[in-house]
N, C-alpha and C positions, 0 to 999 in steps of 0.2 A: 502218311504212303499206305499203299495201295496194300492187297497180303498177295505173297509169293503167285496161288495157283488165277486170282484174278488179275494179275499179272500176262500170264498162261494166256488165261480165258480170253481175250484181249484182243492175243496176235495168234487165236485159233484153235486153240487145244479142245480137244474136248472131255467129257466125264470120262471116255475110257484111255485118251491118250496121260488125263491124270494119274490115272488109276493105277497106268504102269510108272507114274513117275511116283508115288506114291515113295517105294523106301528111299528112294535120294529126298523127299519134300517134310517126309517122316525121318529123317536126322538130324540134328542140329547142329553138328558142327554147319557141316553144309549150306545146312539152313542159317547159318548168320552170318556163312561170306557170303553169302548170297545179298540178305535183308542184308547185310556191312554197307557192299558195295552201291544197292540201287539208293542206305540214304545217304552216302555221300554225292553220290552222279545229281541224285535230290540235292541237294544243298550249291555244291554248285551251278543247278543251274539257278536256284532261285537268286545265289549270286551273278551270276554271268545277268540272269532276268534286272535287279537291284540293277547293272549295273547304268547299260543296257537305258535303264529308265531315267540314269543318268544325267546321263549322253544325250537321252531327245531335249528333255526336262534341259542345261545348256542350251541343244543347239536354237529349241524353241528364243530362250533370251538372252543369257551373254552371246552367246554360237552367231543368231541372227544381230541381235545388234552390231555386232563384230563388221562384219560381211558387210551392214547397209551403214559403217563407220569409214569400215576402208574401199567403199561403190567411190563415197563421195569424195574422199581426200583424190582420187582416181580422175572424174569429177571433175574436182578444183585442180585437178593437175595438169588438164591437160587445154582446162580455162585460160592458167597461167601459159602455155607453150602457148598456145597462138597470140596472147597482150604478147608477148616479149616477141613475138617472130612479124607481127605487124607494131612494132619499133624500130625494127631492126632494118625494115625494108622500108619503111620513113628514115632512117639513119644514113641506110645508103646512095638512098634518093635525096641528103642535104651535103653527099657529099663525105659520109664517112666510108670509112674503107674497111669492114672485119674483119678477125685475118679469119684467116682462112687454112694456117700451121699451126704445128704445136713450135711452139716458144727452141730452141737448140736445145742438148743434152748440158748440161757440165764432164766437160772434159774428166777433168779432177774433182769428181767431187768427193765431201772432204767422208771420210771411214767415220763411222759412229762407233765413241766408244763402245768396249760391252766396258759391262758394270761386272764391281767386283763378284765375289759370287760373298752370299751374305747368308748365313746357314741361319739364320737367325727369321728373315723374310721370309726362309721354306717350312717354317716350324722342325728343323733338326735337332738333334740334341751332340753339340764339341764337345771335346775333349774335356775341356776349361766346368765347360755342364756334369760332366761325368765324373770329374778330382769334387768335385764338391756338391754335391752323391753322396757316393766314400769317404768325404772324411765326414760327411755330417754322420753317416750310417755308423762309422767308426767311436765318432761324436755318441749318436745315441749310448750303444752296443758296454760305451767305457764309463754314462752316466748307469745304465740299468744295474749294471753290475757293482757300484759305486752304492746308491739305495738296496742293495739284498745284500751286501755287504756288513756295512754299517747300518740295517736293522741289524741284522742277525745280533748282533757284536752290545748297541742296545738294548735291546730287548729280550737279552737272556742267552741267547740259543735259539731264539724262535727261528723259522722258520716263510719268508713274505707272503709264500705259496697257500699258509693256513689262513691270509688273510680274503674275505669277501664281499662282492659290493657284484650286488644287484642291479640289472640298468631298469627304464623302467618300461621298453619294451620286455621284464618276464624274464631276459635269462642271469646267471650267478659267472663268475665274472673271476677269479683266483693270480696275485700276490701280480705278475708287474700291467699286468690283460688289464688289473683289476682298475691300476692303478692310471694308466693311457685312455679308460676309458673317464671312470672317477674328472681325469682331470676338465675342468669345461675354458678356464681362460686361458688365450693364448696370449698374454700380457707375462706370464710366468716360466717356467720351466720346469718339464722334469721332476728334476731334484729339486728346485725349491717347493713343486708343490707335494713329496714327498718330508722334504726336510719338516715343513708349515701342519702337518697333516700327523706324527705318526712323534710331534717335540724332537727331534735330534738333542735338536743347542739346550733344550731344562732334560736329557738325557745325559747329557756326556756334563753340563753342568757340577748335578747328580753325585757321578760317578766318580769326573775329578774333589769332588770335596769329597769323596772315602775312601779315598785313594789319598785325599791329606790326609786325613782325623788318621787312615792307617797307618801312616810314613810315620803319622808323631809317635802312637802309641808303641810302636815296635821300636823307636830314639830313646823313650820314658824304660819302654824291656828292656830295655838291653844297656841305659844305667842302671837298673835296679842292679839288673844283675851283674853289672864293676862294683857297686857298691857293696852287694851281698859276700860277693870273691874277699874287694879287698879287704871289704872292712865286719864284717859280722859271724867271722870267723874269727876269732883274739888270736889263734897258733897262728893264724894265716896270714895276719897285719904284717903291714909294717913294723918295726922296734922304735915303741917310743915308750916314754918315763906316764906312773898310776897317777892320775888327779889326787884318782879319794880309790886308799885301799883298802880290804874289805881286814884286816889285821889292829889291830888299835893301833894310836900311838903312845909315844911316851911322852909320859908325864912331868908340866914344866917338872925344871933343875933334876931331872935324872939324865940318864943316857942312855943309851942304845930300848933293845930290845924285853920286853916281857919277857924272854928265855934266853934274856942275853946277863940281868943282869943277878946278883946273889948266888953264889957255890954253888955247887948238887948237892946236898945239902940241904940245902933253906929254898931250893926249886919243888923239889923230893917233897917235903913239910910244910909246901904253898897247897902245892893238887893235892897230899892228904883234906888237907884245910876247904879246901871249897869242896870233893867228895865230898865231906862234911857235911858241912849247909846242905848241897841239892840233895841230900839225903835225905837228910830231917825238912827239908822245906815239902820232900816229897809223904813224909810221911802226918806232916799238922792237917 
């Protein structure tokens, strides 16, 4: 693109004129606006020139060929018309009278049936389509909510938003957006993909097994508590005869317990004797 000064000189401006215009020519804002406008004009001129050359090439090539074909078809039509006119004259000479008038119109023409309105042919959305779209949207929202809640329950309270996926174009997506981008198999639903990816079934089985063991342990603990409460403290247990009393049983041939045999003086003498034996054994 030529400079502004060259354009002004080409239009007849002298050096003195350019000196007067120097404040404007040195103003970068004014100069950038003018140069941008000139650049746009030059670009448009180039486009017009290119388009003109393309149309000129088409006219000299395909356009001229099309005109020649149309001219040839015109001559052939003239020749056919002349031939048909000659044949008609020969037919008239032979006694055939050509039809000079068009046949009378049918007084009761059949009214063509108006085609039924078909929104599908016009590419319009019907109420049935809208209902299906709304149902599919609601189902998708419900599935997303189920996936998020099941992930939280089976992952110990973690949020699905913490899950990240990096796409092939370098974007990092999180949560449900990441799951939707990662699922590429059109034959499975988003819920099936998430269940397989995060092993929902395995985690559910593990939680169920843990709950079963905890329930069994709770039953055992409850039974142990009941047993201890009932039999652990003799004073709280039911009344029943002792099978192994701690007191010595009476020898055969005797009746009653040791403290029930003999008189009071005999029992006192026996206690003194036992005490002396114990003292002698301790001294020795």
